[in-house]
PyMOL commands that place a pseudoatom at each C-alpha (Angstrom):
pseudoatom trace, name=CA, resn=UNK, resi=1, chain=A, elem=C, hetatm=0, pos=[195.425, 33.694, 45.698]
pseudoatom trace, name=CA, resn=UNK, resi=2, chain=A, elem=C, hetatm=0, pos=[194.255, 30.754, 43.663]
pseudoatom trace, name=CA, resn=UNK, resi=3, chain=A, elem=C, hetatm=0, pos=[192.293, 30.255, 40.475]
pseudoatom trace, name=CA, resn=UNK, resi=4, chain=A, elem=C, hetatm=0, pos=[190.196, 27.127, 40.126]
pseudoatom trace, name=CA, resn=UNK, resi=5, chain=A, elem=C, hetatm=0, pos=[187.871, 25.372, 37.714]
pseudoatom trace, name=CA, resn=UNK, resi=6, chain=A, elem=C, hetatm=0, pos=[185.336, 23.807, 40.088]
pseudoatom trace, name=CA, resn=UNK, resi=7, chain=A, elem=C, hetatm=0, pos=[183.677, 24.103, 43.486]
pseudoatom trace, name=CA, resn=UNK, resi=8, chain=A, elem=C, hetatm=0, pos=[185.608, 21.027, 44.636]
pseudoatom trace, name=CA, resn=UNK, resi=9, chain=A, elem=C, hetatm=0, pos=[188.905, 22.731, 43.813]
pseudoatom trace, name=CA, resn=UNK, resi=10, chain=A, elem=C, hetatm=0, pos=[187.640, 25.959, 45.419]
pseudoatom trace, name=CA, resn=UNK, resi=11, chain=A, elem=C, hetatm=0, pos=[187.111, 24.068, 48.689]
pseudoatom trace, name=CA, resn=UNK, resi=12, chain=A, elem=C, hetatm=0, pos=[190.647, 22.655, 48.505]
pseudoatom trace, name=CA, resn=UNK, resi=13, chain=A, elem=C, hetatm=0, pos=[192.169, 26.080, 47.817]
pseudoatom trace, name=CA, resn=UNK, resi=14, chain=A, elem=C, hetatm=0, pos=[190.223, 27.687, 50.649]
pseudoatom trace, name=CA, resn=UNK, resi=15, chain=A, elem=C, hetatm=0, pos=[191.164, 24.826, 52.965]
pseudoatom trace, name=CA, resn=UNK, resi=16, chain=A, elem=C, hetatm=0, pos=[194.811, 25.356, 52.024]
pseudoatom trace, name=CA, resn=UNK, resi=17, chain=A, elem=C, hetatm=0, pos=[194.546, 28.978, 53.132]
pseudoatom trace, name=CA, resn=UNK, resi=18, chain=A, elem=C, hetatm=0, pos=[194.095, 30.938, 49.901]
pseudoatom trace, name=CA, resn=UNK, resi=19, chain=A, elem=C, hetatm=0, pos=[192.959, 34.466, 50.758]
pseudoatom trace, name=CA, resn=UNK, resi=20, chain=A, elem=C, hetatm=0, pos=[191.146, 34.793, 47.437]
pseudoatom trace, name=CA, resn=UNK, resi=21, chain=A, elem=C, hetatm=0, pos=[189.795, 32.019, 45.228]
pseudoatom trace, name=CA, resn=UNK, resi=22, chain=A, elem=C, hetatm=0, pos=[188.513, 32.912, 41.765]
pseudoatom trace, name=CA, resn=UNK, resi=23, chain=A, elem=C, hetatm=0, pos=[187.053, 30.670, 39.106]
pseudoatom trace, name=CA, resn=UNK, resi=24, chain=A, elem=C, hetatm=0, pos=[189.321, 31.490, 36.157]
pseudoatom trace, name=CA, resn=UNK, resi=25, chain=A, elem=C, hetatm=0, pos=[186.483, 31.101, 33.653]
pseudoatom trace, name=CA, resn=UNK, resi=26, chain=A, elem=C, hetatm=0, pos=[184.489, 33.935, 35.251]
pseudoatom trace, name=CA, resn=UNK, resi=27, chain=A, elem=C, hetatm=0, pos=[184.295, 37.037, 33.057]
pseudoatom trace, name=CA, resn=UNK, resi=28, chain=A, elem=C, hetatm=0, pos=[185.390, 39.245, 35.973]
pseudoatom trace, name=CA, resn=UNK, resi=29, chain=A, elem=C, hetatm=0, pos=[188.293, 37.035, 37.121]
pseudoatom trace, name=CA, resn=UNK, resi=30, chain=A, elem=C, hetatm=0, pos=[191.037, 39.526, 36.182]
pseudoatom trace, name=CA, resn=UNK, resi=31, chain=A, elem=C, hetatm=0, pos=[189.203, 42.445, 37.798]
pseudoatom trace, name=CA, resn=UNK, resi=32, chain=A, elem=C, hetatm=0, pos=[188.648, 40.507, 41.027]
pseudoatom trace, name=CA, resn=UNK, resi=33, chain=A, elem=C, hetatm=0, pos=[192.322, 39.529, 41.200]
pseudoatom trace, name=CA, resn=UNK, resi=34, chain=A, elem=C, hetatm=0, pos=[193.524, 43.086, 40.486]
pseudoatom trace, name=CA, resn=UNK, resi=35, chain=A, elem=C, hetatm=0, pos=[191.055, 44.502, 43.027]
pseudoatom trace, name=CA, resn=UNK, resi=36, chain=A, elem=C, hetatm=0, pos=[192.525, 42.160, 45.615]
pseudoatom trace, name=CA, resn=UNK, resi=37, chain=A, elem=C, hetatm=0, pos=[196.218, 42.495, 44.819]
pseudoatom trace, name=CA, resn=UNK, resi=38, chain=A, elem=C, hetatm=0, pos=[196.612, 45.312, 42.245]
pseudoatom trace, name=CA, resn=UNK, resi=39, chain=A, elem=C, hetatm=0, pos=[199.050, 43.070, 40.350]
pseudoatom trace, name=CA, resn=UNK, resi=40, chain=A, elem=C, hetatm=0, pos=[200.625, 39.641, 40.651]
pseudoatom trace, name=CA, resn=UNK, resi=41, chain=A, elem=C, hetatm=0, pos=[204.397, 39.075, 40.740]
pseudoatom trace, name=CA, resn=UNK, resi=42, chain=A, elem=C, hetatm=0, pos=[204.360, 35.352, 39.949]
pseudoatom trace, name=CA, resn=UNK, resi=43, chain=A, elem=C, hetatm=0, pos=[201.913, 32.971, 38.335]
pseudoatom trace, name=CA, resn=UNK, resi=44, chain=A, elem=C, hetatm=0, pos=[202.304, 29.207, 38.710]
pseudoatom trace, name=CA, resn=UNK, resi=45, chain=A, elem=C, hetatm=0, pos=[200.579, 27.878, 35.619]
pseudoatom trace, name=CA, resn=UNK, resi=46, chain=A, elem=C, hetatm=0, pos=[199.289, 24.461, 34.620]
pseudoatom trace, name=CA, resn=UNK, resi=47, chain=A, elem=C, hetatm=0, pos=[197.492, 25.480, 31.407]
pseudoatom trace, name=CA, resn=UNK, resi=48, chain=A, elem=C, hetatm=0, pos=[199.344, 28.386, 29.843]
pseudoatom trace, name=CA, resn=UNK, resi=49, chain=A, elem=C, hetatm=0, pos=[197.643, 28.287, 26.446]
pseudoatom trace, name=CA, resn=UNK, resi=50, chain=A, elem=C, hetatm=0, pos=[194.193, 28.457, 28.021]
pseudoatom trace, name=CA, resn=UNK, resi=51, chain=A, elem=C, hetatm=0, pos=[195.099, 30.980, 30.719]
pseudoatom trace, name=CA, resn=UNK, resi=52, chain=A, elem=C, hetatm=0, pos=[197.659, 33.281, 29.098]
pseudoatom trace, name=CA, resn=UNK, resi=53, chain=A, elem=C, hetatm=0, pos=[195.237, 36.179, 28.622]
pseudoatom trace, name=CA, resn=UNK, resi=54, chain=A, elem=C, hetatm=0, pos=[194.260, 36.101, 32.309]
pseudoatom trace, name=CA, resn=UNK, resi=55, chain=A, elem=C, hetatm=0, pos=[197.891, 35.697, 33.388]
pseudoatom trace, name=CA, resn=UNK, resi=56, chain=A, elem=C, hetatm=0, pos=[198.982, 38.733, 31.367]
pseudoatom trace, name=CA, resn=UNK, resi=57, chain=A, elem=C, hetatm=0, pos=[195.986, 40.775, 32.567]
pseudoatom trace, name=CA, resn=UNK, resi=58, chain=A, elem=C, hetatm=0, pos=[196.977, 40.370, 36.223]
pseudoatom trace, name=CA, resn=UNK, resi=59, chain=A, elem=C, hetatm=0, pos=[200.778, 40.072, 36.011]
pseudoatom trace, name=CA, resn=UNK, resi=60, chain=A, elem=C, hetatm=0, pos=[202.744, 43.134, 37.019]
pseudoatom trace, name=CA, resn=UNK, resi=61, chain=A, elem=C, hetatm=0, pos=[205.804, 44.570, 35.324]
pseudoatom trace, name=CA, resn=UNK, resi=62, chain=A, elem=C, hetatm=0, pos=[208.798, 42.209, 35.504]
pseudoatom trace, name=CA, resn=UNK, resi=63, chain=A, elem=C, hetatm=0, pos=[206.511, 39.370, 36.591]
pseudoatom trace, name=CA, resn=UNK, resi=64, chain=A, elem=C, hetatm=0, pos=[207.168, 35.679, 36.088]
pseudoatom trace, name=CA, resn=UNK, resi=65, chain=A, elem=C, hetatm=0, pos=[204.948, 32.895, 34.786]
pseudoatom trace, name=CA, resn=UNK, resi=66, chain=A, elem=C, hetatm=0, pos=[206.272, 29.493, 35.885]
pseudoatom trace, name=CA, resn=UNK, resi=67, chain=A, elem=C, hetatm=0, pos=[204.790, 26.736, 33.737]
pseudoatom trace, name=CA, resn=UNK, resi=68, chain=A, elem=C, hetatm=0, pos=[204.841, 23.152, 34.972]
pseudoatom trace, name=CA, resn=UNK, resi=69, chain=A, elem=C, hetatm=0, pos=[202.289, 21.607, 32.624]
pseudoatom trace, name=CA, resn=UNK, resi=70, chain=A, elem=C, hetatm=0, pos=[200.808, 22.488, 29.268]
pseudoatom trace, name=CA, resn=UNK, resi=71, chain=A, elem=C, hetatm=0, pos=[198.607, 21.158, 26.517]
pseudoatom trace, name=CA, resn=UNK, resi=72, chain=A, elem=C, hetatm=0, pos=[198.614, 21.994, 22.849]
pseudoatom trace, name=CA, resn=UNK, resi=73, chain=A, elem=C, hetatm=0, pos=[200.484, 24.728, 21.080]
pseudoatom trace, name=CA, resn=UNK, resi=74, chain=A, elem=C, hetatm=0, pos=[201.179, 28.179, 22.426]
pseudoatom trace, name=CA, resn=UNK, resi=75, chain=A, elem=C, hetatm=0, pos=[201.452, 31.435, 20.492]
pseudoatom trace, name=CA, resn=UNK, resi=76, chain=A, elem=C, hetatm=0, pos=[203.251, 34.056, 22.567]
pseudoatom trace, name=CA, resn=UNK, resi=77, chain=A, elem=C, hetatm=0, pos=[202.467, 37.773, 22.367]
pseudoatom trace, name=CA, resn=UNK, resi=78, chain=A, elem=C, hetatm=0, pos=[206.186, 38.594, 22.219]
pseudoatom trace, name=CA, resn=UNK, resi=79, chain=A, elem=C, hetatm=0, pos=[205.699, 42.367, 22.133]
pseudoatom trace, name=CA, resn=UNK, resi=80, chain=A, elem=C, hetatm=0, pos=[203.476, 42.258, 25.216]
pseudoatom trace, name=CA, resn=UNK, resi=81, chain=A, elem=C, hetatm=0, pos=[206.035, 40.099, 27.031]
pseudoatom trace, name=CA, resn=UNK, resi=82, chain=A, elem=C, hetatm=0, pos=[208.829, 42.502, 26.112]
pseudoatom trace, name=CA, resn=UNK, resi=83, chain=A, elem=C, hetatm=0, pos=[206.927, 45.660, 27.150]
pseudoatom trace, name=CA, resn=UNK, resi=84, chain=A, elem=C, hetatm=0, pos=[206.092, 44.126, 30.537]
pseudoatom trace, name=CA, resn=UNK, resi=85, chain=A, elem=C, hetatm=0, pos=[209.543, 42.512, 30.912]
pseudoatom trace, name=CA, resn=UNK, resi=86, chain=A, elem=C, hetatm=0, pos=[207.777, 39.226, 31.611]
pseudoatom trace, name=CA, resn=UNK, resi=87, chain=A, elem=C, hetatm=0, pos=[209.764, 36.083, 32.321]
pseudoatom trace, name=CA, resn=UNK, resi=88, chain=A, elem=C, hetatm=0, pos=[208.395, 32.754, 31.183]
pseudoatom trace, name=CA, resn=UNK, resi=89, chain=A, elem=C, hetatm=0, pos=[209.989, 29.837, 33.047]
pseudoatom trace, name=CA, resn=UNK, resi=90, chain=A, elem=C, hetatm=0, pos=[209.287, 26.207, 32.233]
pseudoatom trace, name=CA, resn=UNK, resi=91, chain=A, elem=C, hetatm=0, pos=[209.707, 23.712, 35.052]
pseudoatom trace, name=CA, resn=UNK, resi=92, chain=A, elem=C, hetatm=0, pos=[210.059, 19.973, 34.522]
pseudoatom trace, name=CA, resn=UNK, resi=93, chain=A, elem=C, hetatm=0, pos=[211.063, 17.697, 37.387]
pseudoatom trace, name=CA, resn=UNK, resi=94, chain=A, elem=C, hetatm=0, pos=[212.813, 15.308, 35.017]
pseudoatom trace, name=CA, resn=UNK, resi=95, chain=A, elem=C, hetatm=0, pos=[215.348, 18.031, 34.242]
pseudoatom trace, name=CA, resn=UNK, resi=96, chain=A, elem=C, hetatm=0, pos=[216.412, 18.573, 37.854]
pseudoatom trace, name=CA, resn=UNK, resi=97, chain=A, elem=C, hetatm=0, pos=[219.674, 17.201, 39.158]
pseudoatom trace, name=CA, resn=UNK, resi=98, chain=A, elem=C, hetatm=0, pos=[219.488, 14.654, 41.998]
pseudoatom trace, name=CA, resn=UNK, resi=99, chain=A, elem=C, hetatm=0, pos=[220.613, 17.375, 44.423]
pseudoatom trace, name=CA, resn=UNK, resi=100, chain=A, elem=C, hetatm=0, pos=[217.955, 19.833, 43.225]
pseudoatom trace, name=CA, resn=UNK, resi=101, chain=A, elem=C, hetatm=0, pos=[215.288, 17.139, 43.485]
pseudoatom trace, name=CA, resn=UNK, resi=102, chain=A, elem=C, hetatm=0, pos=[216.426, 16.222, 47.015]
pseudoatom trace, name=CA, resn=UNK, resi=103, chain=A, elem=C, hetatm=0, pos=[216.290, 19.921, 48.012]
pseudoatom trace, name=CA, resn=UNK, resi=104, chain=A, elem=C, hetatm=0, pos=[212.776, 20.232, 46.584]
pseudoatom trace, name=CA, resn=UNK, resi=105, chain=A, elem=C, hetatm=0, pos=[211.626, 17.113, 48.449]
pseudoatom trace, name=CA, resn=UNK, resi=106, chain=A, elem=C, hetatm=0, pos=[213.113, 18.421, 51.726]
pseudoatom trace, name=CA, resn=UNK, resi=107, chain=A, elem=C, hetatm=0, pos=[211.493, 21.837, 51.243]
pseudoatom trace, name=CA, resn=UNK, resi=108, chain=A, elem=C, hetatm=0, pos=[208.096, 20.357, 50.363]
pseudoatom trace, name=CA, resn=UNK, resi=109, chain=A, elem=C, hetatm=0, pos=[208.216, 17.833, 53.214]
pseudoatom trace, name=CA, resn=UNK, resi=110, chain=A, elem=C, hetatm=0, pos=[209.142, 20.582, 55.674]
pseudoatom trace, name=CA, resn=UNK, resi=111, chain=A, elem=C, hetatm=0, pos=[206.351, 22.840, 54.443]
pseudoatom trace, name=CA, resn=UNK, resi=112, chain=A, elem=C, hetatm=0, pos=[203.847, 19.986, 54.774]
pseudoatom trace, name=CA, resn=UNK, resi=113, chain=A, elem=C, hetatm=0, pos=[205.118, 19.201, 58.290]
pseudoatom trace, name=CA, resn=UNK, resi=114, chain=A, elem=C, hetatm=0, pos=[204.543, 22.745, 59.562]
pseudoatom trace, name=CA, resn=UNK, resi=115, chain=A, elem=C, hetatm=0, pos=[201.197, 23.189, 57.794]
pseudoatom trace, name=CA, resn=UNK, resi=116, chain=A, elem=C, hetatm=0, pos=[202.429, 25.701, 55.203]
pseudoatom trace, name=CA, resn=UNK, resi=117, chain=A, elem=C, hetatm=0, pos=[201.180, 23.348, 52.463]
pseudoatom trace, name=CA, resn=UNK, resi=118, chain=A, elem=C, hetatm=0, pos=[198.260, 20.981, 52.438]
pseudoatom trace, name=CA, resn=UNK, resi=119, chain=A, elem=C, hetatm=0, pos=[198.321, 17.659, 50.652]
pseudoatom trace, name=CA, resn=UNK, resi=120, chain=A, elem=C, hetatm=0, pos=[195.856, 16.774, 47.937]
pseudoatom trace, name=CA, resn=UNK, resi=121, chain=A, elem=C, hetatm=0, pos=[193.398, 13.954, 48.652]
pseudoatom trace, name=CA, resn=UNK, resi=122, chain=A, elem=C, hetatm=0, pos=[194.839, 10.486, 47.990]
pseudoatom trace, name=CA, resn=UNK, resi=123, chain=A, elem=C, hetatm=0, pos=[192.685, 7.887, 46.237]
pseudoatom trace, name=CA, resn=UNK, resi=124, chain=A, elem=C, hetatm=0, pos=[194.365, 4.499, 46.773]
pseudoatom trace, name=CA, resn=UNK, resi=125, chain=A, elem=C, hetatm=0, pos=[193.942, 1.410, 44.586]
pseudoatom trace, name=CA, resn=UNK, resi=126, chain=A, elem=C, hetatm=0, pos=[195.519, -2.015, 45.001]
pseudoatom trace, name=CA, resn=UNK, resi=127, chain=A, elem=C, hetatm=0, pos=[197.926, -2.961, 42.216]
pseudoatom trace, name=CA, resn=UNK, resi=128, chain=A, elem=C, hetatm=0, pos=[195.438, -5.547, 40.962]
pseudoatom trace, name=CA, resn=UNK, resi=129, chain=A, elem=C, hetatm=0, pos=[193.075, -2.678, 40.051]
pseudoatom trace, name=CA, resn=UNK, resi=130, chain=A, elem=C, hetatm=0, pos=[195.586, -0.733, 37.971]
pseudoatom trace, name=CA, resn=UNK, resi=131, chain=A, elem=C, hetatm=0, pos=[193.134, -0.385, 35.053]
pseudoatom trace, name=CA, resn=UNK, resi=132, chain=A, elem=C, hetatm=0, pos=[190.442, 1.058, 37.338]
pseudoatom trace, name=CA, resn=UNK, resi=133, chain=A, elem=C, hetatm=0, pos=[193.017, 3.433, 38.852]
pseudoatom trace, name=CA, resn=UNK, resi=134, chain=A, elem=C, hetatm=0, pos=[194.021, 4.608, 35.385]
pseudoatom trace, name=CA, resn=UNK, resi=135, chain=A, elem=C, hetatm=0, pos=[190.380, 5.162, 34.434]
pseudoatom trace, name=CA, resn=UNK, resi=136, chain=A, elem=C, hetatm=0, pos=[189.813, 7.181, 37.632]
pseudoatom trace, name=CA, resn=UNK, resi=137, chain=A, elem=C, hetatm=0, pos=[192.866, 9.355, 36.980]
pseudoatom trace, name=CA, resn=UNK, resi=138, chain=A, elem=C, hetatm=0, pos=[191.735, 9.942, 33.387]
pseudoatom trace, name=CA, resn=UNK, resi=139, chain=A, elem=C, hetatm=0, pos=[188.433, 11.347, 34.705]
pseudoatom trace, name=CA, resn=UNK, resi=140, chain=A, elem=C, hetatm=0, pos=[190.248, 14.462, 35.861]
pseudoatom trace, name=CA, resn=UNK, resi=141, chain=A, elem=C, hetatm=0, pos=[189.527, 13.887, 39.541]
pseudoatom trace, name=CA, resn=UNK, resi=142, chain=A, elem=C, hetatm=0, pos=[190.792, 16.223, 42.241]
pseudoatom trace, name=CA, resn=UNK, resi=143, chain=A, elem=C, hetatm=0, pos=[193.575, 14.490, 44.111]
pseudoatom trace, name=CA, resn=UNK, resi=144, chain=A, elem=C, hetatm=0, pos=[196.193, 11.861, 43.466]
pseudoatom trace, name=CA, resn=UNK, resi=145, chain=A, elem=C, hetatm=0, pos=[195.461, 8.301, 42.398]
pseudoatom trace, name=CA, resn=UNK, resi=146, chain=A, elem=C, hetatm=0, pos=[197.988, 6.022, 44.095]
pseudoatom trace, name=CA, resn=UNK, resi=147, chain=A, elem=C, hetatm=0, pos=[198.670, 2.323, 43.500]
pseudoatom trace, name=CA, resn=UNK, resi=148, chain=A, elem=C, hetatm=0, pos=[199.309, 0.318, 46.642]
pseudoatom trace, name=CA, resn=UNK, resi=149, chain=A, elem=C, hetatm=0, pos=[201.764, -2.518, 46.276]
pseudoatom trace, name=CA, resn=UNK, resi=150, chain=A, elem=C, hetatm=0, pos=[201.268, -5.499, 48.597]
pseudoatom trace, name=CA, resn=UNK, resi=151, chain=A, elem=C, hetatm=0, pos=[203.193, -5.056, 51.833]
pseudoatom trace, name=CA, resn=UNK, resi=152, chain=A, elem=C, hetatm=0, pos=[203.292, -1.245, 51.502]
for i in range(1, 152): cmd.bond("trace and resi %d" % i, "trace and resi %d" % (i + 1))
show_as sticks, trace
zoom trace
């Protein structure tokens, strides 16, 4: 399952094999997710403050929300978390040990190699156009802006 914010991201999620793709801003998003899966065991979250209500509406008892990005401040409904025995896990690559990072790279590379993951679109820029690359990334594009260094 995947939640998305645009048709472009919907196409990527469907292309990656998501069995259900829901626009998280739709009023019936939680119902559609629960109809499909009854409840969710894990949520991988990029915008917890904006999506917490939806996450909690679909998360099952003893579920986990893994947060790898966030904006702004977050007020937690502690009682709700306690009643549902919800785990909130924050993930930051900078905090991983070199061994953990190497394991994650191996796992991700292996999953990409066998088609279990699909890569995001890459939008390359030469190093001389670093300002244009930054502007493109700031537009919130779908994909990864990459600087190419001469000879690479």
